[in-house]
C-alpha positions in Angstrom: -21.5 -37.8 21.2 -20.0 -35.3 19.2 -23.3 -34.4 18.0 -24.6 -34.1 21.4 -21.9 -31.4 22.5 -22.4 -29.6 19.0 -25.6 -29.2 19.9 -26.7 -25.4 21.7 -29.8 -26.7 23.3 -27.0 -29.2 25.5 -25.3 -25.7 26.8 -28.4 -23.6 27.6 -30.6 -26.1 29.5 -27.2 -27.5 30.9 -26.4 -23.9 32.8 -30.3 -23.6 33.6 -31.6 -25.7 36.8 -34.8 -27.0 37.3 -35.5 -24.9 40.3 -36.4 -21.5 37.5 -40.5 -22.2 37.2 -40.7 -23.1 40.3 -39.5 -19.7 41.6 -41.1 -17.7 38.5 -44.5 -18.9 39.8 -44.3 -17.1 43.4 -41.8 -14.3 41.0 -45.6 -14.0 39.1 -48.0 -13.7 42.0 -46.5 -11.2 43.2 -46.4 -9.0 40.6 -50.1 -9.5 40.3 -50.5 -8.6 43.6 -48.5 -5.8 43.1 -50.5 -4.7 39.8 -53.7 -4.6 42.0 -52.4 -2.6 44.5 -51.5 -0.1 41.6 -54.4 0.1 40.3 -56.6 -0.2 43.1 -59.2 3.1 44.1 -61.2 4.2 46.1 -64.7 3.2 45.1 -67.3 6.1 44.7 -70.4 7.0 46.1 -71.7 9.0 42.5 -72.8 6.2 40.3 -71.3 6.3 37.0 -68.8 3.3 34.5 -66.4 1.7 36.9 -62.4 2.5 36.7 -61.4 -1.1 35.9 -57.2 -0.2 35.4 -58.8 2.7 32.9 -60.5 1.3 30.8 -63.6 2.6 31.9 -62.6 6.0 31.2 -61.7 4.4 27.6 -64.9 3.0 27.2 -66.8 6.6 28.5 -64.6 9.0 26.5 -65.3 6.7 22.9 -69.2 6.8 24.2 -68.7 10.7 23.6 -67.1 10.5 20.9 -69.2 8.3 19.1 -73.1 9.2 19.6 -72.3 12.7 21.1 -72.6 15.2 24.5 -76.3 14.9 24.1 -77.1 11.6 23.1 -74.0 10.2 25.4 -75.5 12.0 28.3 -79.1 10.6 27.5 -77.8 7.1 27.8 -75.9 7.5 30.8 -79.0 9.5 32.9 -81.0 6.6 31.8 -78.8 4.0 33.1 -77.1 5.2 36.4 -79.8 8.3 37.3 -79.4 12.2 37.7 -76.1 12.3 39.4 -73.4 10.5 36.9 -69.7 10.7 37.1 -67.9 10.2 33.8 -64.5 10.6 32.0 -64.5 13.2 28.7 -60.6 12.9 28.1 -59.3 11.7 31.1 -60.8 14.3 33.2 -63.6 13.0 36.0 -66.6 15.1 34.6 -70.2 14.7 36.4 -73.4 15.1 34.4 -76.4 16.3 36.3 -79.6 16.5 34.4 -83.1 16.0 35.3 
């Protein structure tokens, strides 16, 4: 009995009700829904890599740094066509070539 009253987890578990895990599920679902709405952007009719919560701009910027402007432009033109939307330094950039 004395050891049970000295155990700090006894006090913590007695303060937290059993309904907290049940209440966290709707809160997590709501937070995920709000995150999806916040990161949603209209799809563009211009071909190019997707935005995908900011990952697309990072990948396209990294590709331009790694391959150089000429090779990266050739890669995007072969992949998406003559008119491509990419991101360079976080800014939307259009590549027009033939």
